[in-house]
C-alpha positions as CSV (number, residue, x, y, z in Angstrom):
1,M,121.3,132.8,237.4
2,R,122.8,129.7,235.9
3,E,126.2,130.7,235.7
4,A,127.4,128.9,238.3
5,F,126.3,125.5,236.6
6,F,128.6,126.3,233.6
7,C,131.4,127.4,235.8
8,T,131.3,123.7,237.6
9,A,131.0,122.0,234.2
10,A,133.8,123.6,233.2
11,R,135.8,123.2,236.8
12,M,135.1,119.2,236.4
13,G,136.4,119.2,232.4
14,V,133.0,118.6,231.4
15,A,132.2,119.6,227.8
16,V,128.7,121.0,227.3
17,V,126.6,121.3,224.4
18,L,123.8,124.1,224.9
19,V,120.4,123.8,223.1
20,D,118.0,127.0,223.7
21,E,115.4,128.5,221.8
22,D,115.1,132.1,223.6
23,V,116.2,134.6,222.0
24,H,118.1,135.3,224.8
25,D,122.1,134.9,224.9
26,R,122.6,134.4,228.5
27,Y,124.7,131.6,228.6
28,D,126.1,130.9,224.9
29,R,129.6,132.1,225.8
30,M,129.7,129.7,228.8
31,C,129.6,126.5,227.0
32,D,131.4,124.9,224.4
33,V,128.9,124.5,221.7
34,S,125.8,126.8,221.6
35,L,122.9,125.9,219.4
36,S,119.8,128.3,219.3
37,W,117.4,125.6,218.0
38,P,113.9,124.7,218.4
39,A,113.9,122.1,221.5
40,D,110.6,120.2,220.8
41,D,111.9,118.2,217.9
42,L,115.4,117.7,219.4
43,E,116.9,114.1,218.7
44,I,120.4,113.0,219.6
45,S,122.5,110.1,218.3
46,R,124.5,109.1,221.6
47,A,127.3,106.8,219.8
48,D,128.4,109.5,217.5
49,G,127.5,112.8,219.1
50,L,125.0,113.9,216.4
51,L,122.0,116.6,217.4
52,T,118.7,117.0,214.8
53,S,116.1,119.0,214.9
54,S,113.4,117.8,212.7
55,A,111.5,121.2,213.3
56,I,114.5,123.2,211.2
57,G,115.8,120.3,209.4
58,R,119.4,120.7,210.8
59,S,122.2,119.0,212.0
60,C,125.5,119.1,214.0
61,R,128.0,116.4,214.3
62,L,130.1,117.1,217.4
63,G,132.7,115.0,216.8
64,G,132.6,112.4,219.7
65,P,130.0,110.5,221.8
66,L,127.8,112.2,224.0
67,N,127.5,110.9,227.5
68,G,124.5,113.0,229.3
69,V,121.7,115.0,228.9
70,T,120.4,117.4,231.5
71,A,118.5,120.4,231.6
72,L,118.0,123.5,233.5
73,S,114.3,124.6,233.2
74,D,111.1,123.4,233.7
75,R,110.5,122.8,229.9
76,G,113.8,121.4,229.2
77,M,113.2,118.6,231.5
78,T,110.6,116.7,230.6
79,L,112.5,116.7,226.8
80,A,115.8,116.0,228.7
81,A,113.9,113.0,230.8
82,E,112.6,111.9,227.7
83,L,116.0,112.1,225.6
84,A,118.0,110.3,228.2
85,A,115.5,107.5,228.6
86,R,115.5,106.7,224.8
87,Q,119.0,106.5,224.5
88,S,119.6,104.8,227.9
89,L,121.7,107.2,229.5
90,P,121.1,108.0,233.3
91,G,118.1,110.4,234.3
92,P,115.3,111.2,236.4
93,G,113.4,108.2,234.7
94,R,110.6,107.2,233.1
95,A,107.6,108.7,235.0
96,V,109.5,112.3,234.8
97,A,109.5,111.9,230.7
98,N,105.8,111.2,231.1
99,A,104.7,113.5,233.3
100,G,107.4,116.1,233.6
101,Q,106.1,119.5,233.9
102,D,102.3,119.1,234.0
103,K,101.7,119.7,237.4
104,A,98.1,117.7,237.0
105,A,99.8,114.9,235.7
106,V,101.9,114.6,238.7
107,R,99.3,115.3,241.3
108,K,97.6,112.3,239.9
109,L,100.9,110.2,240.1
110,T,100.9,110.6,243.7
111,E,97.2,110.1,244.4
112,G,96.6,107.2,247.0
113,T,100.2,107.5,248.4
114,S,101.5,108.0,251.5
115,C,102.5,111.8,249.9
116,R,100.4,114.2,251.0
117,A,99.1,116.6,248.3
118,I,96.9,119.6,247.9
119,R,93.4,118.9,246.5
120,A,93.5,119.6,242.9
121,R,91.9,119.3,239.4
122,A,92.7,119.9,235.9
123,I,91.2,122.8,234.2
124,S,90.5,123.0,230.6
125,E,86.8,125.0,230.1
126,D,84.6,126.5,232.6
127,S,83.0,123.4,233.8
128,D,86.0,122.3,235.3
129,I,86.1,124.9,237.6
130,W,82.4,124.6,238.5
131,S,83.3,120.6,239.3
132,F,86.2,121.9,241.5
133,F,83.8,124.4,243.3
134,G,80.8,122.1,243.6
135,D,80.6,121.8,247.2
136,G,80.7,125.7,247.7
137,P,83.5,128.3,247.9
138,R,86.9,127.9,249.4
139,L,90.4,129.7,249.2
140,A,92.1,128.3,245.5
141,V,94.9,128.7,243.4
142,L,94.1,128.8,239.9
143,K,97.5,128.2,237.7
144,P,99.2,126.9,234.6
145,A,99.9,123.5,234.5
146,D,103.2,123.9,232.9
147,G,104.1,127.5,234.0
148,S,107.3,128.5,236.0
149,G,108.2,131.5,238.0
150,S,105.4,132.6,239.7
151,A,103.5,133.5,236.7
152,S,99.8,133.8,236.2
153,I,99.0,133.1,239.4
154,H,95.8,133.8,240.9
155,L,94.0,133.1,244.7
156,V,90.5,132.6,243.9
157,S,87.7,131.9,246.2
158,T,84.7,131.4,244.0
159,A,83.9,129.4,240.6
160,E,83.0,133.1,239.4
161,A,86.0,134.5,240.3
162,A,88.0,131.4,239.1
163,S,86.3,131.8,235.3
164,A,86.8,135.6,234.8
165,R,90.8,134.7,235.3
166,L,90.7,131.5,233.2
167,A,91.7,132.7,229.8
168,E,94.4,134.8,231.0
169,V,96.2,131.6,232.8
170,L,95.6,129.2,229.5
171,A,96.9,131.7,227.5
172,S,100.1,131.9,229.8
173,S,100.3,127.9,229.3
174,R,102.2,126.5,226.3
175,N,99.5,123.3,226.6
176,R,96.5,125.6,227.2
177,R,95.9,123.6,230.4
178,A,95.4,125.1,234.1
179,V,95.3,123.4,237.5
180,L,92.7,124.7,240.4
181,E,94.1,123.6,243.9
182,D,93.0,124.5,247.5
183,Y,95.2,127.0,249.1
184,L,96.8,125.7,252.4
185,A,98.0,127.9,254.9
186,G,101.2,127.2,256.1
187,D,105.2,128.2,255.8
188,E,106.8,127.9,252.4
189,Y,109.8,125.9,251.8
190,S,111.6,124.2,249.0
191,I,113.6,120.7,249.8
192,E,116.4,120.3,247.5
193,V,117.4,116.6,247.0
194,V,119.9,114.5,245.5
195,V,118.5,111.0,244.3
196,R,120.8,108.7,242.9
197,A,119.5,105.1,241.6
198,G,115.9,106.2,243.4
199,R,117.7,106.7,246.7
200,R,118.0,110.0,248.6
201,L,121.4,110.9,248.9
202,H,121.2,114.6,250.6
203,C,118.2,116.4,251.2
204,V,118.6,120.5,252.4
205,L,115.4,122.7,253.5
206,T,115.3,126.1,251.8
207,R,113.1,128.4,253.4
208,K,110.9,131.0,251.6
209,V,109.3,134.5,252.1
210,T,107.1,135.6,249.6
211,S,105.0,138.6,248.9
212,G,101.8,136.2,249.5
213,P,98.9,136.3,247.5
214,P,98.1,137.2,244.7
215,H,101.3,136.2,243.0
216,H,103.5,134.8,245.9
217,I,106.9,136.2,243.9
218,E,109.7,135.0,245.6
219,L,111.0,137.3,247.8
220,Q,113.9,135.6,250.0
221,H,115.4,132.3,250.2
222,V,117.3,131.1,253.2
223,V,119.6,127.6,254.1
224,S,120.0,127.5,257.9
225,P,121.1,124.9,260.2
226,D,118.8,125.5,263.1
227,Q,115.7,124.4,260.4
228,Q,117.5,121.7,259.1
229,A,117.8,120.3,262.9
230,T,114.2,121.2,263.6
231,Y,112.6,119.7,260.2
232,G,114.9,117.8,258.5
233,T,114.2,114.4,259.2
234,G,110.1,114.9,258.7
235,A,111.6,116.6,254.8
236,A,113.7,114.2,254.5
237,A,110.8,111.3,254.8
238,F,108.7,113.2,252.6
239,A,111.0,113.7,250.2
240,D,111.7,109.6,250.0
241,R,107.8,109.2,249.5
242,L,107.4,111.7,246.6
243,I,111.0,109.4,245.1
244,G,109.5,106.2,245.3
245,A,105.9,107.4,244.0
246,L,107.3,109.3,241.5
247,G,109.5,106.3,240.2
248,V,112.8,109.1,240.4
249,A,115.7,107.6,239.4
250,D,119.0,109.8,239.1
251,C,118.7,113.3,238.9
252,V,118.4,116.6,241.2
253,L,115.2,117.3,242.7
254,H,113.5,120.8,243.9
255,I,110.3,120.1,245.7
256,E,108.3,123.2,247.0
257,A,106.3,122.2,249.6
258,K,104.1,123.9,252.7
259,L,104.6,122.8,256.5
260,T,101.1,123.0,257.8
261,A,99.3,121.7,261.3
262,D,98.8,118.5,259.7
263,G,102.3,118.0,258.2
264,W,104.3,118.8,254.8
265,A,102.0,119.0,251.5
266,L,103.2,119.0,248.3
267,V,102.9,121.9,246.0
268,E,104.7,121.5,243.2
269,I,108.4,119.2,241.9
270,A,110.9,119.9,239.4
271,F,113.4,117.3,238.4
272,R,116.3,120.0,238.2
273,P,118.6,122.0,240.8
274,A,116.3,124.9,242.1
275,G,116.8,128.4,240.5
276,G,116.9,131.9,242.9
277,M,120.3,131.2,244.0
278,I,119.2,128.4,245.9
279,C,122.3,126.7,244.8
280,E,124.6,128.8,245.7
281,L,123.3,128.7,249.8
282,V,123.5,125.2,249.8
283,W,126.8,125.4,248.5
284,R,127.6,127.9,251.2
285,A,126.2,126.6,253.9
286,C,126.1,122.7,254.0
287,G,129.1,122.4,251.4
288,I,126.9,120.6,248.7
289,N,127.2,121.4,245.0
290,L,124.0,120.7,243.5
291,Y,125.2,121.3,239.9
292,E,127.8,119.3,240.4
293,E,125.6,116.6,241.8
294,Q,123.6,117.1,238.4
295,I,126.2,116.8,236.2
296,R,127.4,113.7,238.1
297,A,124.0,111.7,237.8
298,A,123.4,113.0,234.2
299,L,127.0,111.3,233.1
300,G,126.6,108.2,235.8
301,L,129.7,109.6,237.7
302,P,129.6,108.8,241.7
303,P,128.8,111.6,244.0
304,G,130.8,114.3,244.8
305,S,132.3,114.9,248.2
306,V,130.8,117.2,250.5
307,T,132.9,120.3,251.8
308,G,132.4,120.6,255.5
309,T,130.8,124.1,256.6
310,S,128.4,125.5,258.5
311,G,126.5,128.8,259.1
312,H,123.3,130.4,257.7
313,A,123.1,131.2,254.2
314,G,120.5,133.7,252.3
315,V,119.6,135.7,249.3
316,R,116.6,138.7,249.4
317,F,115.8,139.8,246.0
318,V,115.4,143.3,245.6
319,T,111.9,143.9,244.1
320,G,110.2,146.5,243.1
321,T,108.3,149.1,240.3
322,G,109.4,152.2,238.7
323,Q,112.3,152.9,236.4
324,V,115.6,151.5,237.1
325,A,118.2,154.6,238.3
326,R,121.7,154.3,237.4
327,L,123.8,152.4,239.7
328,S,127.6,153.1,239.3
329,S,128.9,151.1,242.5
330,L,126.9,148.4,244.6
331,W,129.7,148.8,247.2
332,P,127.9,151.4,249.3
333,V,124.9,149.7,249.1
334,I,126.4,146.6,251.0
335,E,129.4,148.2,252.7
336,P,127.4,148.9,255.8
337,F,126.2,145.1,255.9
338,P,129.0,143.0,256.7
339,S,127.2,139.4,256.2
340,I,126.5,140.6,252.3
341,E,129.2,138.7,250.3
342,H,127.7,139.7,246.8
343,A,124.7,141.9,244.9
344,D,123.7,142.4,241.4
345,V,121.5,144.3,239.7
346,T,119.7,142.2,237.2
347,F,118.0,145.0,234.7
348,V,119.9,148.0,232.8
349,H,118.9,151.6,234.2
350,G,116.0,152.9,232.6
351,F,114.1,149.5,232.2
352,V,110.4,150.2,233.7
353,I,108.9,147.9,235.9
354,D,105.3,148.6,236.1
355,A,104.3,145.5,237.9
356,V,106.2,142.6,239.6
357,T,103.7,139.3,238.6
358,A,106.4,136.9,238.2
359,N,109.8,136.1,239.3
360,W,111.8,137.4,236.2
361,W,110.7,140.8,237.4
362,R,112.9,140.9,240.4
363,A,115.3,143.8,239.8
364,G,118.4,142.7,241.7
365,Y,119.7,140.4,244.4
366,V,121.8,140.6,248.1
367,L,123.4,137.3,248.5
368,G,125.3,136.8,252.0
369,M,126.2,134.3,255.2
370,A,126.5,134.4,258.8
371,E,127.0,132.8,261.9
372,R,123.9,134.1,263.9
373,L,120.4,134.0,261.7
374,S,119.3,136.9,263.0
375,T,122.6,138.9,261.9
376,L,121.8,137.6,258.3
377,L,118.2,138.3,258.1
378,D,119.0,142.1,259.4
379,D,121.5,142.5,256.8
380,L,119.3,141.3,253.9
381,A,116.7,143.2,254.9
382,G,119.0,146.3,255.1
383,A,120.6,145.4,252.1
384,A,117.7,145.0,249.5
385,T,116.1,148.2,251.1
386,A,119.3,150.0,250.2
387,M,119.4,148.8,246.9
388,A,115.8,149.4,245.9
389,D,116.3,153.0,247.4
390,A,119.4,153.5,245.3
391,L,117.7,152.5,242.3
392,G,114.5,154.3,242.6
393,L,111.8,151.4,243.2
394,I,108.8,151.1,245.2
395,A,110.0,147.7,247.2
396,V,107.3,145.0,247.1
397,P,106.4,144.2,250.5
398,P,106.9,140.4,252.1
399,A,103.6,139.1,253.5
400,T,103.1,139.7,256.8
401,E,100.7,136.7,257.9
402,R,103.1,133.7,258.6
403,S,102.1,131.1,260.8
404,Q,106.3,130.6,261.9
405,P,108.7,133.5,262.3
406,L,112.3,132.5,260.5
407,N,114.4,132.9,263.6
408,G,111.9,131.4,266.5
409,L,111.3,127.9,265.1
410,P,108.3,126.5,267.2
411,D,108.8,122.7,267.5
412,L,106.4,120.9,264.9
413,R,108.2,117.7,264.7
414,S,105.1,115.8,266.1
415,H,103.8,116.9,262.7
416,Q,106.7,115.7,260.6
C-alpha cells in the first residue's frame, strides 16, 4: 500500500532507485530503476551514483549522483539511516542506525528520560522470561524484537505461557530476539510526526481500532479534528520528548502509543511514514503529504506547504477468514455509503485465509471522508461488512473493551 510514495516522487520530479530483496514485484514498475538485491550488504557511492552489493558481487552505476536515501519498511529504515550517516546525507540520525528496528534497543535509549515507556525486557532464552516474571504473574506482551505488521504477538500472563510461545516468536525474528513487556490498558493511537533538524514540524494523531488480544490486528484508522483538538497538545509534547531522547534529526516518525489514565506511553516507534493507508488519511484530513515530507527530508529540501482542509478521514480493513470470492465490481458494495471514496481487494479470488494473525492477512479496505465523525464511522463499518459478505469472509470483530469511545471523547487533558 505504498503506491502513493512513488506517485508523489514522480509528481515532484524525483527519480527513484528501488532496492528490494523481496520476491514480489509490487513497485518495480513505479520507479526509475528497480534492483532485486539483498539489502544487508548494500553500499552506495554518493558522488558517482554507484550502488554495490557485496553479497552478490554486483554493482549498478546510475549515471548521476545520489542525493538521498530513505526507506519504507521497518527492516530497510535501519540500513537507510546508516547509509545516510556514512555518506553525510540527511537522515534520521546515528541513533536510528544503531537502534533502528530493535525494539529493546529503543526502549533502552528512552530509559531515565521523561518519556513514559512500558516496562520491557529483551528475551533470548527462558531464563530472561523467568526474570521478567520474578515478582509474579501479570499481563504482558511477547513479540519479536524486530517484527512488524502485528506478527507473532502473544498476550501472556505467566512465565510458563511465555516460555511455551518463545520458540515461535524467536523463529519469526531475523535476529532471533524477542521483547517481553507489560500490557497497558488504554486507547491505541499512532502519532505521525515530521522532524526537521531535530525539531517537530507537524504532529497528527491517528486513532486505532484493533482486534484486541492476542494478535491486535489493526482494523481501522481515523484522523479526526476532534481528537486532534483534545489530545494534540499532549501528543506533540510526548513526541518532542522522544525526538530528544532518540536524537532524531530529519525524517517522518510513526509513533505507536497508548493513552492511559496516567498519560501517553510508548508502544513502538518507526523512523518512516506509517503504513495502513494512514498517510492517505493525513493528506485528506490535514493537507500534509507525509510521503512528500519524507522525500524532502531525505534530499535536504525545505518542507512542503500544507493544503488547508478539514474533515474526518478513515480507513476500515476488511479482515476475515474463508475463501475469497470473485467480486466483479466494488460499486454495489460502497454505493450505499456516501462518505466512502475508495475501496480495494488485496487478494485474488480463490485465495484461502485460514487465520488472521498479522496485518498482511487483511483482505481489502474501504476509505472515506466526512464532515461528521459519526457518519464516517457508520459508513466505514457498513461498507467493510458489505465487502466481507460479498467476498464470503467471516469477519474478525473489533475489540469491544476500550476505555473510551471514538466518537465520545472524554477530557483527559490533565493526563497529557
